[in-house]
C-alpha positions in Angstrom: 0.0 0.0 0.0 1.2 3.5 -0.9 0.9 6.0 1.9 1.0 9.8 1.6 2.5 11.8 4.5 2.2 15.6 4.5 2.9 18.6 6.8 6.4 17.2 7.5 9.2 19.3 9.0 11.7 20.3 6.3 14.3 18.6 8.5 12.8 15.1 8.1 14.8 12.9 5.8 14.0 9.5 4.0 15.5 7.5 6.9 13.4 9.3 9.5 10.3 8.7 7.5 11.1 5.0 7.1 11.8 4.7 10.9 8.3 6.2 11.8 6.6 3.4 9.8 8.9 0.5 10.6 7.3 0.3 14.1 4.2 -0.9 12.3 5.7 -3.4 9.9 7.9 -3.8 6.8 8.6 -0.7 4.8 9.7 -1.3 1.2 10.4 2.4 0.5 10.2 5.8 2.1 11.0 9.0 0.3 10.7 12.7 1.0 9.8 14.7 -2.1 12.3 17.5 -2.8 12.2 20.6 -4.9 14.0 19.8 -8.2 15.8 23.2 -8.2 16.8 23.7 -4.6 16.9 20.1 -3.4 15.0 21.2 -0.3 12.2 19.1 1.1 8.7 20.1 -0.1 7.2 18.9 3.3 5.6 15.7 2.1 6.6 12.2 1.2 5.5 8.7 0.4 5.9 5.4 2.2 5.3 2.0 0.6 4.3 -0.9 2.9 3.7 -4.4 1.3 1.3 -5.6 4.1 -2.1 -3.7 3.8 -3.1 -4.5 7.4 0.1 -3.1 8.8 -0.2 -0.1 6.5 -3.7 0.7 7.6 -2.7 0.4 11.3 0.2 2.8 10.7 -2.1 5.3 8.9 -4.6 5.2 11.8 -2.0 5.6 14.5 0.3 8.1 12.8 -2.3 10.5 11.3 -2.3 13.7 13.3 0.7 12.6 15.3 3.3 15.3 16.1 6.7 15.1 14.6 9.2 17.9 15.3 6.4 20.1 16.5 4.1 19.6 13.5 0.9 17.6 13.3 1.5 15.3 10.3 -1.3 14.1 8.0 -1.1 10.4 7.0 -3.5 9.0 4.4 -3.6 6.3 1.7 -2.0 7.8 -1.4 -4.4 8.4 -4.3 -3.3 7.5 -7.8 -1.7 10.4 -9.6 -4.0 11.9 -12.2 -2.7 12.2 -15.7 -1.9 15.8 -16.6 -3.5 17.0 -19.8 -2.2 19.9 -21.7 -5.4 20.1 -23.8 -6.9 22.9 -21.7 -3.7 24.9 -21.3 -2.4 27.4 -23.6 1.3 27.9 -23.9 3.0 31.1 -22.8 3.5 32.1 -26.5 -0.2 31.4 -27.4 -1.4 33.6 -24.6 0.2 36.6 -26.2 2.5 37.2 -23.3 5.5 35.8 -25.0 5.4 38.4 -27.8 7.6 41.5 -27.9 
């Protein structure tokens, strides 16, 4: 099961995130999402747990828990929606790219 964790302190690293969930069972992966330009944490991450029962217990017990002074949100991750560019106009098409 894929788990979404948000409102994390910017000091939390992958290993910390993994340790939070290992108390509830096997963790196959844990990663903090970082900004691609600065490399800084974006304050959220994902944890993958192969055992659904253990994952659900972790979600229930860790949601609203306090980590480094912040109440974290822990939920089952939703599948990422496909991004469609059909409804978006490019910068040049908007007229703003012209001189």
